[in-house]
Backbone bond lengths (Angstrom), bond angles and torsions (degrees), N, CA, C in turn:
res aa  C-N    CA-C-N  psi(-1)  N-CA   C-N-CA  omega(-1)  CA-C   N-CA-C  phi
1 X - - - 1.451 - - 1.516 108.71 -
2 X 1.313 116.17 147.96 1.456 120.44 178.26 1.520 109.81 -138.40
3 X 1.326 115.34 139.99 1.462 122.27 179.95 1.518 108.08 -154.01
4 X 1.336 116.33 123.94 1.466 122.69 179.07 1.531 112.23 53.86
5 X 1.328 116.36 32.12 1.452 120.94 178.61 1.518 114.95 87.64
6 X 1.317 117.22 -6.38 1.463 121.54 178.87 1.530 109.24 -94.79
7 X 1.326 116.25 141.81 1.461 121.72 -176.54 1.521 109.44 -114.67
8 X 1.322 115.34 131.48 1.455 120.72 178.71 1.519 111.53 -108.97
9 X 1.316 116.53 138.35 1.466 122.87 173.15 1.521 107.35 -109.06
10 X 1.322 116.08 139.81 1.455 121.41 -172.55 1.524 110.74 -124.79
11 X 1.317 114.90 141.84 1.461 122.46 174.55 1.520 107.95 -129.13
12 X 1.305 115.19 147.26 1.460 120.32 179.01 1.525 109.37 -106.21
13 X 1.317 116.01 125.18 1.463 121.94 175.58 1.521 106.74 -92.41
14 X 1.326 115.80 101.53 1.469 120.74 -175.00 1.523 111.86 -62.99
15 X 1.315 116.18 -38.20 1.462 119.73 -178.12 1.527 111.55 -66.01
16 X 1.324 116.74 -45.21 1.470 121.49 -179.48 1.530 111.98 -85.86
17 X 1.331 116.39 -11.68 1.463 122.61 -177.17 1.521 111.92 54.41
18 X 1.336 114.57 52.30 1.459 120.34 -179.87 1.529 109.36 -144.08
19 X 1.316 114.42 147.27 1.461 121.18 175.34 1.523 108.49 -91.07
20 X 1.341 116.00 134.55 1.461 122.24 174.43 1.520 106.95 -117.49
21 X 1.313 116.56 136.11 1.453 119.76 178.93 1.507 111.80 -134.01
22 X 1.318 114.32 159.37 1.464 121.54 177.59 1.521 108.38 -145.27
23 X 1.334 115.84 142.07 1.455 120.61 174.24 1.520 106.83 -75.99
24 X 1.333 116.76 124.05 1.465 120.07 -170.05 1.519 114.53 -104.01
25 X 1.319 119.32 -8.28 1.464 118.82 -177.40 1.527 112.49 -110.10
26 X 1.326 114.73 45.53 1.465 120.97 176.20 1.524 108.69 -156.99
27 X 1.324 115.90 160.85 1.466 120.55 178.43 1.525 112.07 -81.02
28 X 1.339 117.68 -35.91 1.456 120.57 178.11 1.532 109.13 -65.94
29 X 1.314 115.98 155.60 1.462 120.81 -178.98 1.529 109.16 -98.66
30 X 1.321 115.51 117.72 1.463 122.55 176.07 1.519 106.61 -129.61
31 X 1.329 116.12 120.97 1.462 121.08 -178.70 1.525 110.22 -122.75
32 X 1.322 114.84 167.16 1.464 121.06 178.68 1.527 107.90 -158.73
33 X 1.322 115.93 159.72 1.466 120.10 178.19 1.512 110.21 -156.28
34 X 1.325 114.79 156.38 1.465 121.58 177.16 1.518 108.33 -166.79
35 X 1.332 115.36 168.17 1.462 118.77 -179.93 1.524 113.46 -106.64
36 X 1.340 116.70 3.87 1.463 121.09 174.39 1.525 108.76 -135.24
37 X 1.311 115.45 160.97 1.469 119.91 178.00 1.525 110.20 -64.84
38 X 1.318 116.27 -43.04 1.471 119.94 179.45 1.525 110.70 -62.03
39 X 1.330 115.32 -43.79 1.463 120.12 178.27 1.513 111.89 -64.29
40 X 1.314 116.54 -37.07 1.456 121.05 179.23 1.521 111.39 -63.07
41 X 1.324 116.43 -45.26 1.465 120.36 177.93 1.530 110.58 -60.71
42 X 1.324 115.91 -44.61 1.475 121.05 179.90 1.524 110.60 -62.98
43 X 1.325 117.14 -46.30 1.469 120.81 -178.12 1.530 111.77 -66.63
44 X 1.320 116.94 -35.05 1.460 120.89 175.72 1.520 110.01 -59.87
45 X 1.308 116.89 -50.55 1.466 120.56 -179.69 1.522 111.61 -64.99
46 X 1.321 117.61 -41.25 1.462 120.46 177.99 1.532 111.22 -62.97
47 X 1.325 117.06 -38.78 1.467 120.43 179.42 1.524 111.07 -64.11
48 X 1.323 116.62 -41.36 1.470 120.55 177.64 1.524 109.36 -64.61
49 X 1.325 117.02 -48.20 1.466 120.43 179.87 1.526 110.99 -60.41
50 X 1.333 117.74 -42.33 1.468 121.35 177.44 1.523 111.02 -61.84
51 X 1.318 116.24 -42.52 1.468 120.93 178.69 1.527 110.42 -61.00
52 X 1.315 116.84 -46.45 1.470 120.72 -179.50 1.528 110.97 -65.21
53 X 1.332 117.47 -40.09 1.476 121.52 176.84 1.527 110.77 -64.13
54 X 1.330 117.10 -43.29 1.465 122.52 178.99 1.531 110.28 -59.01
55 X 1.320 116.42 -45.60 1.475 120.28 179.30 1.527 110.45 -63.09
56 X 1.324 116.57 -42.38 1.465 120.60 -179.74 1.524 111.03 -63.27
57 X 1.334 117.13 -42.60 1.469 121.26 179.30 1.521 111.65 -61.53
58 X 1.323 116.26 -35.56 1.467 120.82 -179.50 1.524 112.82 -86.43
59 X 1.332 116.61 -4.88 1.458 120.49 -178.61 1.523 112.67 71.68
60 X 1.321 116.69 26.09 1.460 121.91 -178.83 1.519 110.43 -107.48
61 X 1.312 116.13 149.75 1.456 121.13 173.82 1.522 108.92 -76.27
62 X 1.321 117.90 129.81 1.462 118.74 175.87 1.528 110.35 -68.42
63 X 1.309 115.12 151.99 1.455 120.36 176.25 1.518 107.51 -64.49
64 X 1.312 116.51 123.92 1.460 121.57 -178.35 1.525 109.47 -90.09
65 X 1.334 115.94 140.22 1.458 118.55 175.95 1.530 111.02 -70.19
66 X 1.286 117.21 104.93 1.453 125.79 173.17 1.525 113.98 57.95
67 X 1.292 114.57 123.99 1.458 121.83 -179.20 1.512 112.43 -86.19
68 X 1.333 117.41 -18.18 1.457 120.61 -174.80 1.516 112.20 93.20
69 X 1.323 116.29 -0.61 1.454 121.07 177.54 1.519 108.61 -105.72
70 X 1.331 115.85 135.29 1.454 121.10 -178.15 1.514 108.06 -139.82
71 X 1.317 116.59 125.53 1.455 121.45 177.13 1.522 108.55 -97.88
72 X 1.321 116.10 127.28 1.460 121.12 179.58 1.516 109.88 -116.01
73 X 1.311 115.48 144.86 1.456 121.40 171.22 1.516 106.44 -115.51
74 X 1.320 115.48 117.48 1.461 121.43 -174.60 1.510 110.95 -116.24
75 X 1.303 114.88 154.12 1.454 120.34 168.22 1.538 106.95 -60.07
76 X 1.326 119.11 135.55 1.471 120.88 -178.01 1.531 113.42 -54.81
77 X 1.323 118.10 -35.13 1.467 119.99 179.32 1.525 111.41 -67.36
78 X 1.344 117.16 -40.27 1.461 120.49 176.56 1.523 109.91 -65.45
79 X 1.318 117.00 -42.68 1.460 121.68 178.84 1.524 109.93 -56.97
80 X 1.319 116.49 -48.63 1.467 121.54 179.25 1.528 110.73 -60.77
81 X 1.327 116.33 -44.41 1.460 121.26 -177.42 1.527 112.27 -61.96
82 X 1.324 116.94 -47.49 1.468 118.06 -179.25 1.522 111.75 -72.43
83 X 1.320 117.46 -29.22 1.463 120.11 175.15 1.530 109.75 -63.33
84 X 1.329 116.39 -47.02 1.465 120.55 -179.74 1.531 110.38 -62.55
85 X 1.334 117.10 -43.71 1.472 119.77 178.38 1.519 111.39 -61.88
86 X 1.327 116.91 -40.67 1.469 119.06 179.74 1.527 110.69 -63.53
87 X 1.328 117.34 -40.43 1.466 120.72 -179.90 1.524 111.05 -67.99
88 X 1.341 116.96 -38.28 1.462 120.42 177.64 1.527 111.45 -62.96
89 X 1.321 116.28 -30.81 1.465 121.30 178.48 1.525 112.05 -92.48
90 X 1.352 115.76 6.87 1.467 122.26 177.37 1.537 111.70 57.86
91 X 1.348 115.35 43.57 1.463 121.71 179.86 1.522 108.74 -127.33
92 X 1.322 114.97 156.48 1.464 118.39 171.66 1.526 107.94 -70.86
93 X 1.307 115.89 156.21 1.464 120.37 177.84 1.527 110.06 -58.22
94 X 1.318 117.19 -43.04 1.459 122.36 179.54 1.528 110.95 -58.68
95 X 1.343 117.44 -49.65 1.459 120.37 -178.99 1.524 111.70 -65.47
96 X 1.332 116.79 -37.50 1.462 120.07 179.59 1.536 109.85 -62.52
97 X 1.339 116.82 -44.99 1.465 121.25 179.96 1.529 110.45 -64.44
98 X 1.332 117.67 -43.37 1.462 121.21 178.49 1.523 110.87 -58.70
99 X 1.337 116.39 -45.61 1.466 119.74 179.55 1.525 111.56 -65.81
100 X 1.334 117.56 -40.83 1.461 120.98 179.80 1.533 110.52 -64.48
101 X 1.305 117.38 -43.86 1.463 120.44 178.32 1.523 110.97 -66.40
102 X 1.321 116.71 -38.32 1.459 120.50 177.68 1.524 111.89 -61.46
103 X 1.328 116.59 -41.63 1.466 120.13 176.89 1.524 110.80 -64.44
104 X 1.317 116.74 -40.66 1.463 121.59 -176.99 1.532 111.84 -70.07
105 X 1.320 117.07 -33.51 1.464 120.81 -173.14 1.534 113.35 -96.13
106 X 1.313 117.58 -2.41 1.480 117.77 -178.81 1.503 112.78 -96.14
């Protein structure tokens, strides 16, 4: 599920017959639960809205889902190899990695 850029993952507890969910693309902990699919969707959105309201009341910035910045630590040989490939293709290292990941993830 997705709402306002936040993504929720859901699990079903068969014994309790209830859905449990958690927002997975942030550091803060935001959870929700319901016993129907419709209720789950509603509770997910309410939890996000409550979280955003809580942050606003405290004057804090809410945790944003992914900034688009990623720090990687690579083996020096791999780093050299992808750098050389990017230059051979006349691309920046950043653009080469973005394109390679895009091909792999599509």
